[in-house]
PAKOL-321178 format. One record per residue (C-alpha): residue number from 1; residue in one letter; x, y, z. Coordinates in steps of 0.02 Angstrom, whole numbers. Layout:
N
<rec NUM a <X Y Z>>,
...
//
This chain:
262
<rec 1 m <3996 4209 4023>>,
<rec 2 e <4061 4040 4080>>,
<rec 3 l <3920 3917 4053>>,
<rec 4 g <4000 3765 4133>>,
<rec 5 l <3969 3650 3985>>,
<rec 6 t <4146 3590 3951>>,
<rec 7 g <4156 3401 3960>>,
<rec 8 k <3968 3375 3966>>,
<rec 9 v <3887 3249 3848>>,
<rec 10 a <3734 3297 3748>>,
<rec 11 i <3614 3197 3640>>,
<rec 12 v <3529 3304 3507>>,
<rec 13 g <3387 3229 3408>>,
<rec 14 g <3355 3268 3225>>,
<rec 15 s <3524 3350 3211>>,
<rec 16 s <3589 3321 3035>>,
<rec 17 r <3518 3488 2978>>,
<rec 18 g <3412 3638 3026>>,
<rec 19 i <3377 3679 3208>>,
<rec 20 g <3449 3516 3275>>,
<rec 21 k <3613 3542 3183>>,
<rec 22 a <3627 3721 3248>>,
<rec 23 i <3598 3660 3426>>,
<rec 24 a <3729 3522 3412>>,
<rec 25 l <3856 3645 3342>>,
<rec 26 a <3821 3775 3477>>,
<rec 27 l <3839 3647 3617>>,
<rec 28 a <4002 3584 3541>>,
<rec 29 q <4066 3762 3531>>,
<rec 30 e <4038 3773 3720>>,
<rec 31 g <4142 3616 3749>>,
<rec 32 c <4012 3478 3748>>,
<rec 33 d <4039 3310 3669>>,
<rec 34 v <3886 3285 3559>>,
<rec 35 v <3790 3137 3493>>,
<rec 36 i <3695 3182 3336>>,
<rec 37 c <3560 3075 3260>>,
<rec 38 a <3443 3070 3111>>,
<rec 39 r <3380 2945 2984>>,
<rec 40 g <3499 2992 2841>>,
<rec 41 e <3675 2924 2865>>,
<rec 42 a <3759 3030 2731>>,
<rec 43 d <3695 3195 2803>>,
<rec 44 l <3741 3138 2978>>,
<rec 45 k <3920 3100 2931>>,
<rec 46 a <3937 3266 2840>>,
<rec 47 t <3869 3361 2990>>,
<rec 48 a <3983 3267 3110>>,
<rec 49 g <4132 3316 3003>>,
<rec 50 e <4080 3498 3002>>,
<rec 51 i <4058 3506 3191>>,
<rec 52 r <4224 3418 3224>>,
<rec 53 s <4319 3533 3107>>,
<rec 54 q <4242 3690 3182>>,
<rec 55 t <4254 3643 3366>>,
<rec 56 g <4378 3502 3392>>,
<rec 57 t <4256 3413 3507>>,
<rec 58 r <4205 3231 3499>>,
<rec 59 v <4052 3197 3391>>,
<rec 60 l <3962 3030 3380>>,
<rec 61 p <3841 3014 3233>>,
<rec 62 l <3709 2879 3252>>,
<rec 63 v <3572 2835 3128>>,
<rec 64 c <3407 2843 3222>>,
<rec 65 d <3223 2852 3178>>,
<rec 66 m <3147 2949 3322>>,
<rec 67 s <2981 2859 3298>>,
<rec 68 s <3065 2691 3336>>,
<rec 69 y <3085 2640 3518>>,
<rec 70 d <3219 2513 3471>>,
<rec 71 d <3321 2649 3387>>,
<rec 72 i <3302 2765 3536>>,
<rec 73 q <3360 2629 3657>>,
<rec 74 r <3512 2597 3549>>,
<rec 75 l <3548 2784 3536>>,
<rec 76 v <3550 2810 3724>>,
<rec 77 h <3645 2652 3765>>,
<rec 78 e <3780 2683 3633>>,
<rec 79 t <3799 2860 3699>>,
<rec 80 a <3826 2797 3876>>,
<rec 81 d <3944 2659 3819>>,
<rec 82 t <4049 2782 3717>>,
<rec 83 f <4060 2928 3837>>,
<rec 84 g <4017 2852 4006>>,
<rec 85 r <3888 2985 4048>>,
<rec 86 i <3740 3085 3982>>,
<rec 87 d <3712 3262 4043>>,
<rec 88 i <3596 3344 3916>>,
<rec 89 v <3452 3276 3812>>,
<rec 90 v <3379 3385 3674>>,
<rec 91 n <3221 3306 3605>>,
<rec 92 n <3195 3364 3427>>,
<rec 93 a <3105 3280 3282>>,
<rec 94 g <3034 3336 3117>>,
<rec 95 g <2857 3404 3120>>,
<rec 96 p <2705 3306 3061>>,
<rec 97 p <2618 3339 2894>>,
<rec 98 v <2508 3489 2857>>,
<rec 99 g <2321 3466 2842>>,
<rec 100 t <2150 3477 2922>>,
<rec 101 f <2059 3350 3032>>,
<rec 102 d <1976 3267 2882>>,
<rec 103 d <2144 3240 2796>>,
<rec 104 f <2213 3116 2922>>,
<rec 105 a <2169 2937 2962>>,
<rec 106 e <2222 2834 3113>>,
<rec 107 e <2392 2795 3037>>,
<rec 108 e <2442 2978 3021>>,
<rec 109 w <2386 3018 3198>>,
<rec 110 q <2483 2870 3268>>,
<rec 111 k <2639 2920 3172>>,
<rec 112 a <2628 3097 3241>>,
<rec 113 v <2611 3029 3418>>,
<rec 114 d <2761 2914 3394>>,
<rec 115 q <2872 3045 3313>>,
<rec 116 n <2828 3202 3410>>,
<rec 117 f <2768 3141 3580>>,
<rec 118 l <2827 2966 3618>>,
<rec 119 s <3000 3003 3548>>,
<rec 120 a <3024 3127 3691>>,
<rec 121 v <2947 3011 3821>>,
<rec 122 r <3054 2864 3766>>,
<rec 123 t <3218 2960 3755>>,
<rec 124 i <3191 3035 3927>>,
<rec 125 r <3145 2866 4001>>,
<rec 126 e <3304 2786 3934>>,
<rec 127 a <3417 2932 3982>>,
<rec 128 l <3350 2968 4157>>,
<rec 129 p <3459 2841 4249>>,
<rec 130 y <3613 2927 4178>>,
<rec 131 l <3548 3104 4206>>,
<rec 132 r <3511 3063 4388>>,
<rec 133 r <3693 3021 4423>>,
<rec 134 q <3750 3202 4419>>,
<rec 135 g <3595 3304 4378>>,
<rec 136 g <3558 3352 4200>>,
<rec 137 r <3453 3445 4075>>,
<rec 138 v <3305 3394 3967>>,
<rec 139 i <3256 3518 3832>>,
<rec 140 n <3111 3483 3715>>,
<rec 141 i <3098 3573 3549>>,
<rec 142 t <2913 3598 3515>>,
<rec 143 s <2829 3741 3420>>,
<rec 144 v <2738 3905 3449>>,
<rec 145 t <2582 3803 3407>>,
<rec 146 v <2578 3748 3589>>,
<rec 147 k <2537 3928 3636>>,
<rec 148 q <2445 3986 3480>>,
<rec 149 p <2377 3849 3365>>,
<rec 150 i <2406 3875 3179>>,
<rec 151 d <2276 3829 3047>>,
<rec 152 r <2311 3668 2949>>,
<rec 153 l <2435 3607 3080>>,
<rec 154 i <2310 3504 3180>>,
<rec 155 l <2432 3360 3210>>,
<rec 156 s <2566 3476 3278>>,
<rec 157 n <2440 3579 3376>>,
<rec 158 a <2375 3424 3464>>,
<rec 159 v <2526 3314 3490>>,
<rec 160 r <2655 3443 3542>>,
<rec 161 l <2543 3501 3684>>,
<rec 162 g <2562 3328 3756>>,
<rec 163 v <2750 3357 3768>>,
<rec 164 v <2722 3519 3864>>,
<rec 165 g <2603 3437 3987>>,
<rec 166 m <2721 3291 4014>>,
<rec 167 a <2871 3406 4036>>,
<rec 168 k <2786 3517 4165>>,
<rec 169 t <2741 3370 4275>>,
<rec 170 l <2909 3284 4250>>,
<rec 171 s <3002 3443 4298>>,
<rec 172 r <2925 3433 4471>>,
<rec 173 e <2958 3247 4489>>,
<rec 174 v <3144 3255 4447>>,
<rec 175 a <3189 3422 4527>>,
<rec 176 k <3254 3330 4681>>,
<rec 177 d <3380 3243 4567>>,
<rec 178 g <3452 3408 4505>>,
<rec 179 i <3371 3387 4334>>,
<rec 180 t <3283 3529 4245>>,
<rec 181 v <3153 3504 4107>>,
<rec 182 n <3105 3644 3987>>,
<rec 183 n <3024 3671 3818>>,
<rec 184 v <3083 3785 3678>>,
<rec 185 c <2954 3840 3548>>,
<rec 186 p <3020 3897 3379>>,
<rec 187 g <2916 4020 3280>>,
<rec 188 n <2955 4067 3100>>,
<rec 189 i <3132 3999 3090>>,
<rec 190 a <3209 3990 2916>>,
<rec 191 t <3222 3801 2898>>,
<rec 192 q <3186 3688 2752>>,
<rec 193 r <3022 3633 2834>>,
<rec 194 l <2960 3811 2860>>,
<rec 195 l <2999 3861 2681>>,
<rec 196 s <2910 3705 2618>>,
<rec 197 l <2756 3758 2719>>,
<rec 198 f <2763 3929 2637>>,
<rec 199 e <2780 3847 2466>>,
<rec 200 a <2628 3737 2498>>,
<rec 201 r <2528 3888 2553>>,
<rec 202 a <2580 3985 2397>>,
<rec 203 q <2524 3842 2286>>,
<rec 204 r <2361 3821 2381>>,
<rec 205 e <2320 4006 2367>>,
<rec 206 g <2385 4027 2189>>,
<rec 207 r <2513 4158 2241>>,
<rec 208 p <2699 4180 2209>>,
<rec 209 f <2811 4104 2343>>,
<rec 210 q <2906 4267 2367>>,
<rec 211 e <2743 4358 2404>>,
<rec 212 v <2698 4234 2541>>,
<rec 213 l <2874 4242 2611>>,
<rec 214 e <2872 4432 2623>>,
<rec 215 e <2700 4428 2702>>,
<rec 216 e <2762 4309 2837>>,
<rec 217 k <2913 4419 2869>>,
<rec 218 s <2809 4576 2883>>,
<rec 219 g <2690 4488 3003>>,
<rec 220 t <2831 4467 3128>>,
<rec 221 p <2865 4619 3239>>,
<rec 222 t <3051 4606 3201>>,
<rec 223 g <3013 4605 3014>>,
<rec 224 s <3116 4450 2979>>,
<rec 225 l <3124 4263 2997>>,
<rec 226 g <3230 4189 3135>>,
<rec 227 e <3382 4079 3109>>,
<rec 228 p <3417 3906 3183>>,
<rec 229 a <3558 3987 3284>>,
<rec 230 d <3426 4091 3375>>,
<rec 231 i <3350 3931 3444>>,
<rec 232 a <3521 3858 3482>>,
<rec 233 a <3570 4008 3588>>,
<rec 234 l <3423 3980 3707>>,
<rec 235 v <3451 3793 3714>>,
<rec 236 v <3634 3817 3760>>,
<rec 237 f <3586 3932 3903>>,
<rec 238 l <3452 3813 3968>>,
<rec 239 a <3579 3672 3960>>,
<rec 240 s <3704 3772 4062>>,
<rec 241 e <3739 3787 4247>>,
<rec 242 k <3675 3967 4239>>,
<rec 243 a <3498 3902 4208>>,
<rec 244 r <3491 3791 4363>>,
<rec 245 y <3336 3881 4430>>,
<rec 246 i <3236 3875 4268>>,
<rec 247 s <3127 3721 4254>>,
<rec 248 g <2953 3680 4190>>,
<rec 249 a <2960 3831 4074>>,
<rec 250 t <2895 3842 3896>>,
<rec 251 i <2983 3982 3802>>,
<rec 252 q <2947 4040 3625>>,
<rec 253 v <3080 4108 3507>>,
<rec 254 d <2975 4195 3376>>,
<rec 255 g <3025 4377 3357>>,
<rec 256 g <2874 4429 3460>>,
<rec 257 s <2745 4350 3345>>,
<rec 258 t <2645 4254 3475>>,
<rec 259 t <2507 4364 3544>>,
<rec 260 a <2467 4253 3693>>,
<rec 261 v <2524 4326 3860>>,
<rec 262 f <2594 4162 3927>>,
//
């Protein structure tokens, strides 16, 4: 299938590893020039080298803290200065800490808002003038918690829903400009963060890590964890010309685990 992505320019947040890295690689494999960003410069440079060697496309690595508005402004402006256009924005940032309501003070709540809600708002705001020039794609990586809250993830459960509400309204406002806005919700995807959550649960419950891991696998209808590439495949399609009539959607990639109908 020809996806019409050759020559497009994509910004992918949190892309030095895990889901973000898989998305950046998949977009590059389809012919996009990609801008990857994260806080760690060494990992960024290594990832940029990997993507270049595997795809031959242009890759711009930029150090960026997604909770910093100044960093986001620099990210978007350097992308436009380097490539002359922006076609795709993938908002992705690491999840907030695990805990219950009583575990978090004002500072933790504000950090979650900055990192997982305002990061998307700010990146979209800065990128919209460029996206409007030729139409474009905004894709927010959220979590299945927006459809089915998970215990001890109160920060994620609360803040990521804000992204979904913002995206739904925005999708209607920018449709006239040829821009689509969608959300992708990873379930149990085998990333470093997910495995650390399983490890914390194993320690909390006094159980072996492998036992918790197998329990999580068996609780998924497919009987396995997903891979970052499973998320990337959907993102690539939503970024493509083939997805021009999909907007305002929130789609989970979870092996059928979410029991909610919508």
